[in-house]
N, C-alpha and C positions, 0 to 999 in steps of 0.2 A: 504494499500500498503504501503510496505517495504522501508523504507528512508537511500539510503546508509550511512554509518558511513560519518560522515563529512562534508555531501553536505546540503548545508545552502537554506532558503527556500526565496524566494521573491515573494513580492506581483507585478501580472504584469497588465495590460491596461485593457478596455473595449472597443468592436469593435462590433458594428452591426453587422457584419458577418464575420467569420470565417472562412476560405476556408483551406481543407486538403489537400494536397501535390501542387508541383509545378508542376505534369508533363502538358501532354497535356491538362487534362479534368482541371486542378485547374488553368492554364493560360489564357485555353478561357473560364471560369469563370469570373475571374480578368478584363478579356474585355468587357466582357457584365455588370460588375457591375459597371463599370467606365461610360459606354456610356449611360446606362439607369435609373442607379440608383448613380447616381452622389454624392448626398447627405449623403450616406453611407459611414460609416468606416469599413473597415477592413480589415485584414495583411490574408497572407496565410504564413501555418508552415508547415515547408521539415526538412524531418528528414535528408537529405545529405546533402553534403555540392555544392549543383547547382543545376541547374533545371533541367528536360527533364524526372524525371523519369524512365521508361524501357530504356532508350536514353541515360540515362547516367549510369543506373546498368548493360548494359550489352556492353562488350568491346570486345568478342568476332572475329575472323577471318569473318569479310565480311558483319559484322551487319548490317539491310537494313532491311525497313517495307515493311511487306508482303499486303499492301493497298497501293491502288495508290495514290499519293497525291493531289489531285487532290478532290478529299474525304475526305481523313484521314486529311489533310488540312485544316484550320477553312473558313468559310463562307466569312470571312472578310477580310481574307488576302491571296490574290493572290499566288498562286505554279508558277513558273516558272521553275523549271528543269527537271527531267527525273520522269514519274510515280512512280516507286521505287527507294526510296532513299537509301545513307546510313544514318548512324545514324549522322555523324557526319554533313551531308545536313541538316536533319532534327532539329538538335541541332545550328544551322547557323537561321534556319527558326521561329524558336519560339524564340530564343534570340533578333529577328527583333521585334519580336512583343512585346515583354517587353522592349527593347527599344522604343520604336516608340509611346506604348501605357506609357511609367511612370510606369512599374507597380514593378520594381526593390525595391523602397522605400519601398513599402510594403509585401515583402518576409522575412520570417523571418527562414534562413537557420539552419539547426545544432538544431531545436527545436522538439524534437519527445512528443508525447502524449502519458501517463502513464493512465488516466482518463477522462472522461468525465461523470458530474453531474448534470441534468438538473431539478431544482427546481419549482416547478409548483408556489409556492409562490413567488417567485421571478421574474419567467417567464423568464429563465435564465439559460444558460450552465454554468458549472466554468470546467477548466480545468486544469488540472495540467503537467506541460509542463518540460521534461528534458532539460536544455539549454543546450547541448553537451558541446559548447566552453567554456562559463563559469562555466561547469558542475556544474551544480547549477538547484533545481528544484524552476517552475516559476508558476505562477495559471494568467490567463488569463480567463476573461467573453465572451459573446457574447449573443444577440440574437437568435443569425441562427448559423446554423454549415450547414458546405454545405463541404461533404466527396468525395472528388476527388482524393484518395489515387490510387484507382486501385481494383486490383481483386487478387492480387495475393502477396507472401509475397518476398519482393528484396534479405532477407535473409532466410536461412535453403534451398534452393530449392530442388526438390524431387528426390530423386536417392532410388528404390529399392535396398532394401537387397539382392544382389545373393549370391547365397555358393561359396566361397572362395574369393572371393571377398580381401580377407589379403593374399591370398600366390602372388597373382599379381607383378612381382618385376618390374613394372615399372609404371609411371604416370597413375593418373586417377582423371580427370578434368571435373567437369561440366560446363556447357559457361555461366550460371552467376556467377562464381566463377574463371573467367578464369586469371589468372598470367601472371602478364604482360612479366616476362624471360620464359617463355614456349619457349622452340626453338623445330621444329616440324619437320626441313628439313632433310630430306630424311632416314625421322622414317616413322616405319609402324604403320598406326592408325586405330582404329576400331571407330567408331560412332555410340553408342547405341540410336538408335529413327528412325522417320520418318517423323518427322513433318514439318515447315519450319525451326526450328534451324540447324536441320539436313542439311534439301535442303541447306540450306545460307552456314553451314559451310563448307561442303563438296567438293562444286566447289572452295570454297578461300583457302582450304587447301590442296588441288591435286595440285596447282601447287608448293610446294616446296615440298610434302611429297613422299616417294619412291611407297606407295601405300598408299590410304585410303577405307575403307570399309565401308559401311553403313551396320546394319545389324539391321534388324527390328523384331517386334513380327507379322507386318502385316501392308500391305500396304496402303497408305495414298492417296489420291487425289491431284493430281497436273496439275497445269498446265502454260505451258508453252509459252511465248507472248514477242515478242522485248519488250524492257523498251523504249518504248518511245509511242508519240498518233499523229495517222496520222493526226488525227482533229486538233489539239493543234499548229504542223507543218506546216500544212496548213494554219491555219488563221494569227499566228503571224509574217510572213512577210509582211502582208497586215496595218503593222503599228497599228491596233483594240487595245486599250488598255486592260493592264493586266487582270485586272479586268471581263471586258466586255469577254476576250478569258477561263478566269478562271471560268466563272459561265456559259458559253455554257459547254464548254467541263465537267466540275462536272454534269450539268443536263443527257449532252448523255452517260456517264459513268453511273451513277441511272439508268437512263431508260436502259441500257443494261443487267445491273445485272438484275432487278427486272424479267426481261422477260427468264433469266437463271434460277434464282429462281423459281418462276413458272413453268417454264419445269423440275426443278431440281423434284419436285414435280409428274405433271402430266404425264412426258415422262422422266422418270430418265435412261432409258438403250440409250435413245437417246443423253444426257447429258455425260455419259458416253462415250460413240463411240468418241463423240467431244474431249470429252480428249483423250483419247487413241490416237486419231489417231495425236495430236501434238506430244505425244511422240516417234510418230513409224516413223514420219518424220526424228528425229533426230537418232534415234537407229535404226533403217533398225527394216524390217517386220522379219530377225531370230532371232533376240534379243526376248526374253520370258517376254513381259509385263504382261501377263497373270497372273505370278507367283507371282511379284514385285511392278505390278501395278496397281492391279483389285482391290481395296475394296473390301469385303463384303457387305457393307454399300451401302447406294446409297448416291447419289452427296450433299454435303451438310448437310446430317448430323454431319457429322464433316468437321471442317472451309476443304476449298480448299485453298492449298498452292499455291500461283502463283512463280510459275521462269521466271525472268528476262533473255530476253535470251535463256532461256533454258538450263543454264550455267550447272545446274546439270548434263543435261543428256547428254552435250558435253565432262564433265568431264568423264563420263562411258564410252561414243563412242569411247572417246582416248584412254581409259587406264587404264586413271591415277587413276578411283575408281570402287567401284563394291559395287553391292548387292547381300546383302544375308538375307534370308525369312525363320528365324528360330526361336525359344525361345533360353535361355542359360541354359543350364543344368548347367554351372560352371566355373568361373572364372579359370585357371592355372597361375603357375608360368611364362610362356611366354605372356600369352592371355584370349581365350574363346576360348571352347568347347558347340558346339551348342548339342540340343536335336536330332541331326541327325547326332552326331557324327563327324563332321565338325571341324576342329580345324584354330584358324582364330591367327593365330601370329600377337604380337602387342609389340609396344614398347609404347603406349600413348592410352587411352583408353577415349573418350570423352562419359558420360552421359548425352545424349541430349534428359533426356523424363521430363522432363515440372518442373510444379511449385505445390504449393501450393495454394490454395485459400487464402487468407486473409479478412476475414470478418468484416467488418469494422476495418480494419485497426489495427487487433489484441486491441482494446483499453479496458479496460475495461469501460462499462458504468452502470451508472444506472439513474432509473427513479422515482424520488420522495424515493431516498434511498433504491431501490429497483433492483439488482441485473438486468439489462436487458439480456434476453433471444432471442437474436434475431431469432432463429427456432420457436416461438410460434408466429412473428408477420406476417402479410398481407401487402404484396406489393400494394401500390395506384400506379397503372398505371410507374410499375416497377421504381421507386422513392424515394417515399416517403411511409411509417411503417405505419400500424396498430401502436396507442398508445405510438406512438413515437413524440414525440411534435417537429415544428421547428428544422427540420434535412432531407436535400435529400441526396439523395447516388447515384451518377454518376456510373452508370452499362452502358457500350456502347450496341453496338451490335457484334455478330456474323457473320453474314452471311452477313453485310457491315459494313463499317470503323466507331469505336467505335467515332472516332470523331461528327459523324452527330448526335450521340445522345448526347454525352455533348452539344454541339450546342442548341438543343430542348429543354433541361432540362433548361441549361444556360437562354435561353427565357422565361420559366415556372417561374422558382426562380423569376427573377426581376420581371415579373407582379406580383405573388406573394406579394411579399414585397412591388411593390406599393400601391397592394389592401390593407392589412393590414393598410397600413398610410391613406387609404382614411377613411379606419372601426375607424380607433383607437383603434386598435387591436394590441395583442403583442405575442397573440400565438395562430397556429394552430396546428390540430389533426388530421392528419386522423382517422376514427374511424367506425367500421363496424356497419352497421342499421341492426336494427331487420328484416328487410327480409332478411340479410344475414346471419346468423345463422345459416343456418341450411346449409351454402351453403357446395358443397363438397369443401378442399381443397387440390390440387394440389401442385407436387415440383414447384421450386421457376421456373425452365427451365423443359422442356417435354424431358422426356429422348429420347421419341421418334420424335421429332422435333431435339434436338439436345445432344451431348453422348459426347464430348469429357473424357480424363480421368480425367483431373484433376478435373473437373467440378460434377463428378458420385463420385468421392473417399468423395469430404464434403459439396452433395448437406444437408447431415444431418443436416447441419450446417446454411444451407439457409434459409431464410423465404419462406412464403409460396407463391403462388398465388388462385385464386379464379378461379370461370367458369364465372363471369360474369362483365364485368363495371362497376368501374373503378379499379378492383380488378385480372386483368387478366396483365400478364405480357409478349405479345406478341412477343417479340423480330423483329417485323414488321415495319424495318423504312420507308416503302412505303403507311401504313397504318398513323404512328406516323406524320411523316412530315404535315400531315392536322390535324390530331385530337387533339396533344399536343400546339398547337398556337390558337384553337380554344377550350380547357376546358376552361368551365363555373368557376368561382371562387367561388361563391355560388355554390356551387356543396356538398347538402346532408353528402356527407360523409367527409368533411371538419369540423371541430366543432374551430369553433373562441372563443377567450378571450382576 
């Protein structure tokens, strides 16, 4: 590692567990550690100067969840607001979890991990960390590393290199780098992209712009629903405890989601028509839904973006926003020319084009002095990895809320740590068994199952999965919710020392 000039180094502390990231997964992990393993020492290392992860990074207009908070929220903390919440509401919720569980004293903000080195001889991870406040390199050691840093780079968002971008005389901005002083009042805006970010930005900006155009290469599946939950609204006036309402509504939502996911495989056309109906109800039968909102892929092969109260479609119906489905031929001085020759004038162009995957937080890992090639590892139940000791990476769900898997993994980690204490061991490594040596290795996520662009661009950097348990990564919450809590900790694929 190249050490910056004039930067000193100091030795740090030792913890039983280090959690990487103070986002939704890291704060949840800390809660479980404090409650299920109260004798364990731990710290949370966070690069930013505050908690929240995605909800702190993203500050663009209208920023909100695209999962309902009854399932995106924690199992242990009732949600009492609207199902789709703003970033500010989510940060408030997370702040309450931190305060109620005395987690703040465990968080080390402005701590960026540069290297992570495992020593089998010492049975320890040694981390080299840049303390940004002190502008100093420090080291910390831990017995177990809990990677909760998410899966995308919070800096350097993904923007394609389109022809003529340098010619454009207006402002180009990526939502992940939204400037505080961007004034879009009465401006012509083009938003490139058709995912949840674009669908959030457009109705939020349309209130002030002269017009905003969504320019998409291909359509995305959307579902328009009221931002309320009928069951919760029925139960709440009955003075039922919030904890009960949270659990009942959570179970009902998950039950309904399971039916929809199953139908998306068995009867995709039925789901398609139901989604289109919600759009037509707002835009009217004369609107060309087929051109702009009928994707070529089946439902849930990519994420379905939830549109609370149908606000995106109401902006289109009101004439404040419009959709163009075409490819970009070139940027011009005053906007964009599409492949079909359509000219889109713009004062501001927003590139809502996604992000790049961050594999293990872009940290330089070594195992016993050997550089780690993560792409050669095989996932153990989608959370640990062959040949990598004492480490878990939280990788959430695509078709269900991220936090559901974070909660399940947290429960497993705490069980595993207690099991290791009972055995008197300090090291556990997932290891391919002899009978697995000829097992076919597949991509981390099956492209036929789920294939968003950000994942496909970087799938070669990700670990592999196998064709049999425990090496499969199913992305199936409804199976995991029963199987992960029941995993046998004496699994032959886990080697203890």
